[in-house]
Wavefront OBJ file of the C-alpha trace (Angstrom):
o trace
v 8.141 -21.622 16.674
v 6.439 -23.184 19.653
v 2.758 -22.728 20.271
v 1.598 -22.202 23.844
v 0.998 -25.600 25.266
v -2.098 -26.855 26.987
v -1.570 -26.993 30.769
v -2.551 -30.679 30.841
v -0.314 -31.751 27.966
v 3.322 -31.355 27.026
v 2.643 -31.753 23.304
v 1.291 -29.268 20.834
v -1.074 -30.520 18.187
v 0.834 -30.675 14.868
v -2.315 -29.586 13.055
v -2.699 -26.513 15.260
v 0.969 -25.656 14.806
v 0.709 -26.035 11.010
v -2.453 -23.927 10.810
v -0.975 -21.069 12.855
v 2.346 -21.066 10.995
v 0.553 -21.175 7.626
v -1.772 -18.326 8.650
v 1.154 -16.150 9.730
v 3.083 -16.814 6.499
v 0.005 -16.123 4.360
v -0.629 -12.891 6.293
v 2.978 -11.766 5.845
v 3.191 -12.569 2.119
v -0.353 -11.329 1.452
v 0.479 -8.057 3.173
v 3.588 -7.604 1.040
v 1.613 -8.210 -2.166
v -1.172 -5.889 -0.943
v 1.371 -3.143 -0.205
v 2.877 -3.448 -3.699
v -0.568 -3.199 -5.314
v -1.536 -0.231 -3.127
v 1.697 1.681 -3.761
v 1.290 1.305 -7.525
v -2.273 2.624 -7.200
v -1.751 5.706 -5.039
v 1.264 7.164 -6.821
v -0.943 9.713 -8.653
v -2.320 11.122 -5.403
v -1.580 14.782 -4.699
v 0.173 13.728 -1.466
v 1.209 10.068 -1.879
v 3.791 10.096 0.923
v 1.327 11.515 3.425
v -1.214 8.889 2.377
v 1.340 6.074 2.748
v 2.503 7.391 6.118
v -1.057 7.775 7.434
v -2.310 4.353 6.346
v 0.992 2.716 7.274
v 0.842 4.215 10.778
v -2.729 3.011 11.244
v -1.657 -0.447 10.040
v 1.297 -0.409 12.433
v -0.952 0.392 15.386
v -3.461 -2.296 14.398
v -0.621 -4.785 13.848
v 0.870 -4.081 17.259
v -2.557 -4.425 18.875
v -3.273 -7.736 17.123
v 0.212 -9.061 17.934
v -0.239 -8.105 21.572
v -3.609 -9.858 21.703
v -2.136 -13.012 20.137
v 0.970 -13.204 22.314
v -0.814 -15.350 24.881
v -1.670 -17.849 22.125
v 1.578 -17.814 20.142
v 5.148 -17.533 21.292
v 8.390 -18.992 20.063
v 10.088 -20.390 23.135
v 8.775 -20.919 26.658
v 12.264 -20.132 28.011
v 12.040 -16.637 26.500
v 8.739 -15.977 28.204
v 6.754 -13.254 26.511
v 9.452 -12.129 24.085
v 7.283 -12.025 21.005
v 9.333 -9.747 18.727
v 9.370 -12.338 15.915
v 5.602 -12.638 16.085
v 5.285 -8.864 15.784
v 7.687 -8.868 12.834
v 5.593 -11.490 11.044
v 2.110 -10.160 11.740
v 2.561 -6.371 11.652
v 3.979 -5.986 8.083
v 1.095 -8.066 6.747
v -1.448 -5.859 8.473
v 0.345 -2.689 7.302
v 0.118 -3.899 3.686
v -3.546 -4.804 4.034
v -4.275 -1.410 5.620
v -2.540 0.394 2.742
v -4.601 -1.546 0.202
v -7.858 -1.064 2.106
v -7.182 2.672 2.525
v -6.332 3.099 -1.161
v -9.374 1.102 -2.251
v -11.695 3.069 0.057
v -10.332 6.426 -1.060
v -10.473 5.595 -4.770
v -13.778 3.680 -4.726
v -15.729 6.370 -2.897
v -14.046 9.358 -4.556
v -16.168 11.984 -6.263
v -15.104 13.230 -9.677
v -14.736 16.945 -9.090
v -13.672 18.229 -12.480
v -12.497 17.011 -15.865
v -10.762 19.516 -18.104
v -7.918 19.994 -20.549
v -4.586 20.827 -18.947
v -1.290 21.597 -20.635
v 1.829 19.501 -20.196
v 4.550 21.573 -18.578
v 7.236 18.894 -18.439
v 7.884 15.309 -19.536
v 10.299 13.131 -17.585
v 11.351 9.608 -18.406
v 13.196 7.575 -15.792
v 14.875 4.579 -17.393
v 14.454 1.200 -15.785
v 17.573 0.170 -13.909
v 18.811 -1.798 -10.944
v 16.145 -1.372 -8.213
v 14.526 1.419 -10.255
v 11.299 0.904 -12.197
v 10.659 2.691 -15.469
v 8.620 5.829 -14.852
v 6.825 7.989 -17.402
v 6.055 11.243 -15.614
v 4.057 14.156 -16.924
v 3.849 17.429 -15.053
v 0.649 19.264 -15.903
v -0.573 22.706 -14.965
v -3.754 22.283 -12.931
v -5.191 25.732 -12.246
v -1.780 27.284 -11.633
v -0.355 24.354 -9.675
v 2.045 21.854 -11.214
v 0.854 18.289 -10.606
v 2.790 15.120 -11.386
v 1.050 12.174 -12.985
v 2.569 8.818 -13.899
v 1.355 7.389 -17.202
v 1.682 4.258 -19.278
v 4.619 4.138 -21.722
v 2.266 4.204 -24.738
v 0.452 7.316 -23.552
v 3.742 8.994 -22.604
v 5.113 8.495 -26.134
v 1.924 9.883 -27.727
v 2.057 13.301 -26.016
v 4.514 16.195 -26.037
v 5.343 19.233 -23.948
v 2.737 21.969 -24.394
v -0.001 19.598 -25.572
v -3.427 19.793 -23.916
v -4.513 16.549 -22.270
v -7.757 15.681 -20.566
v -7.448 14.822 -16.877
v -9.914 14.482 -14.030
v -9.491 15.593 -10.437
v -11.078 13.256 -7.898
v -11.882 14.222 -4.314
v -11.190 11.236 -2.087
v -13.688 10.585 0.698
v -10.923 10.093 3.224
v -9.217 13.315 2.181
v -6.647 12.300 -0.435
v -7.293 13.817 -3.865
v -5.837 12.352 -7.054
v -5.632 12.751 -10.809
v -6.622 10.358 -13.590
v -6.091 10.696 -17.315
v -9.176 10.015 -19.393
v -7.283 8.585 -22.384
v -4.650 6.516 -20.544
v -5.558 2.871 -20.201
l 1 2 3 4 5 6 7 8 9 10 11 12 13 14 15 16 17 18 19 20 21 22 23 24 25 26 27 28 29 30 31 32 33 34 35 36 37 38 39 40 41 42 43 44 45 46 47 48 49 50 51 52 53 54 55 56 57 58 59 60 61 62 63 64 65 66 67 68 69 70 71 72 73 74 75 76 77 78 79 80 81 82 83 84 85 86 87 88 89 90 91 92 93 94 95 96 97 98 99 100 101 102 103 104 105 106 107 108 109 110 111 112 113 114 115 116 117 118 119 120 121 122 123 124 125 126 127 128 129 130 131 132 133 134 135 136 137 138 139 140 141 142 143 144 145 146 147 148 149 150 151 152 153 154 155 156 157 158 159 160 161 162 163 164 165 166 167 168 169 170 171 172 173 174 175 176 177 178 179 180 181 182 183 184 185 186
């Protein structure tokens, strides 16, 4: 990675190079960690894929904008001119992850609890942990005639059975993504 050089000098400050490279690596790894945290948090949304697509698309656009703005400051090889694909591939995923986490936090933090009630369990599904597959404890509950999926902790999953009434709350997200929480699942 070569940093754009000063017009009066042929050398790039090693400190400047180290700071920029470190910032890009931290952004990339921080974005990956943020995305993992966000995905684990929004899996009980009514429309988790739509939420992920929406926030991911916004993050992609912001990442492309930021990368474009930084291309005059950072590029990898003067002989390649303004080919900054690697810069985009380092900065954009980090911003996508941060956007997912910020969107999830905003939706959950400012959500209004709409209703808490007892709902019956229609189905219990256990997905065993395997290669590239996490363990999932899924309950399908009947919420006012609509079947809603909710992922629970293993302890809570073992303590309930099909047909049992469980207490769950519906939350209305401020940015439009509603979700369920179980009152007794820690």
